[in-house]
N, C-alpha and C positions, 0 to 999 in steps of 0.2 A: 504494499500500499504506500502511495506517495506521501511523504511527510508534509505537514502543514507549516505555515509561516509563524503562527502564534497560537498559544493555548489560552483559553479563558475559563475561569472557574466562577460560577454563580450566574444563573439565568433568571434572576428577578428582573424588574423593570429596567434598571440601568444596564445590567450585564447583557441582557438579551438584545437591547437596542445598540449597545456598543459593538456586539458581535456582528449584527447586521450592517452597521456602519463600516466596520473593518472589511467585511466581505465585499461591500459595494465599492470600496476603494481599491480592490484588486488583491486583497490578502486572503489566503485560505486559513480557516480557523478551526481548531479543535475545541470542542466545548465539553464541559463537565459541570454537573451540579451535585452538590452534596445532598443526598436523600437517604431515606432509611435503607438498611442493607438489603440488597436484592431488588430494590425498586428502580426501574429505569424510566419511569413515566415522564419526568420533566425534560430530560435530554431528547428522548425519542419523540415526544410531542413537538418540541421545537424543530428538530430536523425534518420531521414530516409535515410541519405546519409552515410557520413563517420562513423557515430555512429550506423549504423544499426546492430541489433543483439548484441549490447554491453550493458553494464550495465550503461546506461544513463537514467535519468529521465528529460524529457523536462518540463520546467515550463514557465508560461507566465505572472507572476507578482512577485514582491518582496515577498509579503506575501506567495504565493504558494511556492516560492523557500525556504524561511526560514522554512516553515512548513514541507518540504520534507526531511530535513536533521536531523539526529539523534543528540542528545545532548551528550557532549557539542558540539554545532554547530561550524563548521569551514566554513566560507564563504570567498571565495577568489575573489577579484575584479581585472579584467584585462581590465582596461579602461584608457582612456587618462588622463594624470596627470592634476591636477588643480581643477576647480569647479566641474567637474563630480564626482571626488572622494568624495568631501564634500557632494554633493547632495545624493550620494548613502549611505554614512554613516548616514545621517539624516533620510533616509528611512529605513535603516536596524535596527538602535539601538532601536526604540520603539517595534520592533517585536522580538528582541532577549532577552535572559535571562542571568543573572549573570553567568560568567564562559565561555560564548560563545566567539569565536574568529573571528575578522575581519582581513583579510589579504589583503594588497595592494601590488600586484605584478607588478605594473607599474613603470615607471621612475619618481617617485615623488621627489620633492625637499626635502632634509632631514629636513629642518626647518619645512616644512608643516607636515612631518611625526611625528616629535617631538611634535608638537601642537596636532595632532590627537591622539597620544598615551594618552596624558593627558585627552583630552576630552572624549575619549571612556572609559578610566579607571574610570572616574567620574561617568559613567553610570553602573559601575560594570562589564564591559566587558573588553576583552583583545584586543590589536591591534598589528599587526605585519606588519612592512614595509619591504618587501622582494625584494631586488634587484635581477633581473633575467637576465642572459646574455646567449646568444647562438643563437639568431635569430630563424627563423622558424624550422630549422633542430634540433637545440638544444632543443627547447621547446618540440618537438615530441620525441626525442630519449634520452635526458638528458642534461639539462643546468647546469650552475654554479649558485648557489643560495646563496644570502647573506642576511639572515633574521636578523632583529633587532626589538626592540620595548619593549613590556611588557615581562619581563623575565619569568613570570609564564606561558606565552603562549607557550614557547618552547617545554615542554614535550607533549603538546596537538597537536602540528603541526609537530613535528620532524619526525614521521613515514612517513607522506605524502611527506614532502619536501625532506628528504633524500632519500626516495624511488624513486622519479622521477628524482633526480639529476644525473648528469654524475658520473661515477665511475672511480677511478684510477685503474691501473693494479692490485693492491692488494685488490680491492673491496671497498676502502675508498670512501665515497660519497663526491662529490664536493659541500658540503653544511654543514656549521657549524654556530652556533649562533655567531653573530658578537658583539652585545652589546645592551644596552638600548636605548630608545628614537629613534633618527633618524640615529643611527649608520649604520644599514644595507643599507639604501638608500644613505648615505654618501659614503660608500665604493663603492657602484655601480656607483656613480657619478665620483669618482676618476678612477674607472675601465674604464668608458667611456671616460674620459679625456686622459688616456693612450692610449686608442683605437684611438682617434683622432690623437695623436702623432705618433703612429705606422703607421697609414694609410698615413699620410703626409710624413713621412720619406721614406716609400716605394715608394710613388709617386715621391719624389725627386730623388731617385735612378733610377727609371724608366726614368725620364727626362734626367738624365746623360747618361744612357745606350743608349737611343734613339737619343738624340740630340748631345751629345759630342762624344760618340763612334760610333754613327750612326749604331747601330745594328738593324737588321731586326727582325720582330716579332718572327720568329721561333728560332733565336739565343737567343733573350731575354727569350723566354720560357725555353730554355735549361739552361740559366744562373740562372733564379729564381728557377727552379727545382733542380739545383745543390746546390744552397744556402739552399734550404729546407732540404737537406740531411745532413747539417752541423749544426753549432751553431745557425743559424738563423731559424732553424726548427720551424714553427708556422703555424697556420691556415691561417693567412693573407698572408704569403709568398706563401703558397700552392695554394690559390685561385688566387693570382696574376699570378702565372705560367700558370694557366689555362686561365685566362682572356686575357692575351696579345696576344695569338695566336688563339682566338676563331673567327671562320669565320662568316662573315655576310652573310645571305642568298642572299643579293643583290650583293655580291661580295666583295672582300677585307676582312679586319679585322674589327670586330665590334667596338673595342676600338677607332679606327680612326673616327667613326661616332657618338661617344657619346659626347654630349656637355660638355665642360670643366667648368661646374658650379656645385659646390658641395653644397648639402643641409646640414642642421643640425637641430636638434630638441631641442637644449638648454643645454644638460648635460655637453658638453665641456665647454660652457660659465659658467655654475655653478661652475665647478672646478676652473676656473680662478678667479671668484669673491671670492670664499671661500679662495683661496690662498692669495689674496690681504688682505682679512679680517684677515687672520692668519699670515700676514707678512712673507710669505714663497715664495721664488722665483720660481714659476712654469713656467719658461720661455719657455721651449720647447712646452708644451701644449698650452700656450698662443699664441705662434706663429702659431701653427696648427689651432687654432680657427680663427686667423686673416687671415691665408692663405685661409680658406673657404670664409671669407668675401670678400677678394680680388677676389676670383674666381667668386663670384656673380656679380662683376662689369664688366661684359663682354663687354658692349659697351664702357666703359671708357678704358678698356684694348686695345680694337681695335684702339681707337683714339691714345692712347699713343704709340702703336707699330708703327703707321704711322709717328709719330713725332720724334721718336728716332730710328736711324738705328740699325739693329740687330748686336750686337757685339759678337755673339756666336762663340766660338772656341772649340776645343776638349781638352782632358786632356793632349795631347802631349805637349801643351804649358808649362805645369808645369813639366812634367817628362823628357823632352828632347828626347823622343823616336821618331823614324820615324813614319809617319802616320799609316802605316799598321803593325807596329812592336808590338807584344805582347799585343794585345787588351785584351786577357784573363787576363794578369797581371793587366791591368788598371781596368778591371771589378772587380778583387779581391780587388783593392784599394777602389772602391766604396762600395763593401761588407763590408770592414773593417770600413769605415766611417759610414755606416748604423748601424753596430753592436755597435760601440762605442756610437753613438748618442742614440741608443735604451737603452743602459745601463744608460745613463744620464736621459732619460725619466722616467725610473722606479725608479731611485734614487730620482728624484724630487717628483714623485707620492707617494712613500712610506714615504718620509719626510713630505709631507703634511698630510698624514694620522696620523703620529705620533704627529704632532702639534695639529691637531684637537682632537685627542684622549686625549691629556693632557688637552686641553681646556674644552672639554665636559665630561671628566672623563669616557670615554668609555672603557679604558684599552684594546685597540685593540691588537690582536695577529697577528702581521704582517706576521710571518712565516706561520700561518694557512691560512691567506688570500691568500698568494702566492700559497699555496697548492690547495685551492679550485678553483683557476683560471687555474690550469694546464689542465683541461679537461672541455669540454662543452661550455666554453665562447668564445667570439670573439677573445680575446687576448691570448688564450691558446697557450702555447709553451713549449718546453723542457727547455728553459732558466729559467722558473719560479722555477724549482727545485733548482737552484743555489741560488735564493733569500731565499727560505725556509732554505737551508743549512746555509746561512749567519746568519739568525736570530737564528738558532739552536746553532751556535757557540757563538753568542752574542745577547741575547734577548734585550739588551739595546743599540744596535748599533744605533748611532746617524744618520749616513748617509751610504747608501750602498756603496758609493765610498770609505769608510774607511775599507771595507772588503778586504782581500787579493785577493780573486778571481777577484773582480771588478778592484782592482788596477793593477793586472797583465794584465788583458785583455785591459784596457784602455791604459796602457803603451805600449803594443804591437801594438795596432791599431793607436796610436797617430800620427806617421809620415804620414801614408796614409790619415788619417782623416784631418790633416792640409792641405795636398796637394789637396785633393778633394774640400774642402771648398774654398781654394784659387783659384783653377781652375774654380770653379763655379762663383766666383766673377769676375775674369778676363774675363771669357767667356760669362757673361751676363745670366747665369742660376740661377734663384732664388732658394736658399737653405735655407729658413727661419728656419727650424727645425735643420738641420745639423749644420748651422752656430750658432744659438742661443745656442745649446748644447755645442759647443766648447767655446763660450764666457762664459757660465756658469761655465764650467770646469776651464777655465783660471782664472775667477773671484774667484772661490772657493779656488784655490791653491795659490792665491796672498796673502802673509802674510802682506804686507804693500801696501795698495791700495791708489788711489788718493782721497778717500773720505775725507781725511784730508783737502783738498782744499775746498770741498763742505761745510764742517763744518766752515771753516774760512770765506767763503763767506756768510753763513747764519748769522754768528756772526757779520760780517761787516755791512750788510744792515739791520739786524733785531735784533741784540743783543740776538741771540738764544743760545749763550754759546757754549762751546766745552770742551771736556776732553783732558787731556795732557798725553803724553807718560811717563812723569816722575812723575806722580801722580797716586793715586789709582783709579780704575774704579769706577764710580759713583760720582766722585767729578768734578764739572763743573766750568768753568772760563769764564770771559768776558774780552775782550781786547778793549781798546780805540784806534781804528785803525787810526782815523784822528787827534787825539789830541784835538778834539772839543766835544767829547762825554762825557757822564757822566758815573757813575758807575752802573746805573740801567740796569738790563737785563730783558728779557721777560720770563726767566725761561726755563727749559728744560723738554720736554715730547715728547713721540712718540705716534702716533695714532695706 
């Protein structure tokens, strides 16, 4: 039997569609799915169904899969992150030979990927942790792919990964080597964190349009569709326009019958934990994660809504307009607030990537990362081109908010952004991401902050010392605040 170009383990939604994508790009694919002993149903159904007549080889054991792929073997795993990945690696490595490559295309934690890279390399094999974004449609037609791991593996997997990736208008694949160790899966984690933030921001805009402006679904559809033709052009805005006026077969609109409890699989939380570890204020994405946690407290929210009267008003309270006057203008204010907060979200996400890159010595190319996110992935948008341009102008840019494009856009949107956040607070509409983005912005632009008081408090009760404005940075002092203390201090350090 002729050997295939690549093996793929896992025929759930993403794995099945990636296999079809690979085959459509000219690669022959061996497929295997972990099932109960002796059960052949999943593989056989795929080969006889969507894979019928195509260059697929169905296999029913790890040994058969490995034996069916030509050397150097490329075996891709599309399974749930965690123990399943380690179990498969343990089964694969004894059957593979030096120079073969194992690819993890799931949403693994980047620390796990870094560990697996070393373990697999110690066996003479190569390991790639490839973040893949695009959902079902992206997997089938072209996702954004973020590979990292063993650098020597890139020439061996480049043709497949770039071949199946989404392409920009000039044909450039939305897939580039990210870096060593867990770099690829880390960048995918940040991507998913930004995705959390984008989704929550759009949900907050939806709440304002529906509850404050009291727009009907058809009008909201037109508003989101119009936004998608401008600076907010993106996949998530596009599908939101479709969702808000989708009719329920039972009557009315489907969105009104969907339970307001949002799930999550952990990548957003991983972004937040990493940001804390890197001492980087990822405030907007953190609030997006917390918003999902609050959404899951449905019963508690019902109880609280009964205890506290609804204080909802509309945006007229802040703008001074008549109730029916210029609702379109007010919708534009919400758009501006959404856009400004989105700029903050990406600024925070890219700041975290730069911090982690320095920490782990990945040398991440932020401009390239923004470029490969422009097509295929869930957060794809025209706006990402502006990020690439910002890093082209200054590869060492400390924060995207220091770029002229970002500065000009934030400055223009700021009045509307402030009025919308204030109106949400006064009207009882929760805007955790729009509000936290504004607080981050104001905190960042505050040259002299009240943190001096915090340092004084810490020194008062714990002798933790402080720096002085009239002394060099790095020189610490302790004050005897009560007149009864000594000169001993606890020393200064930061976690």
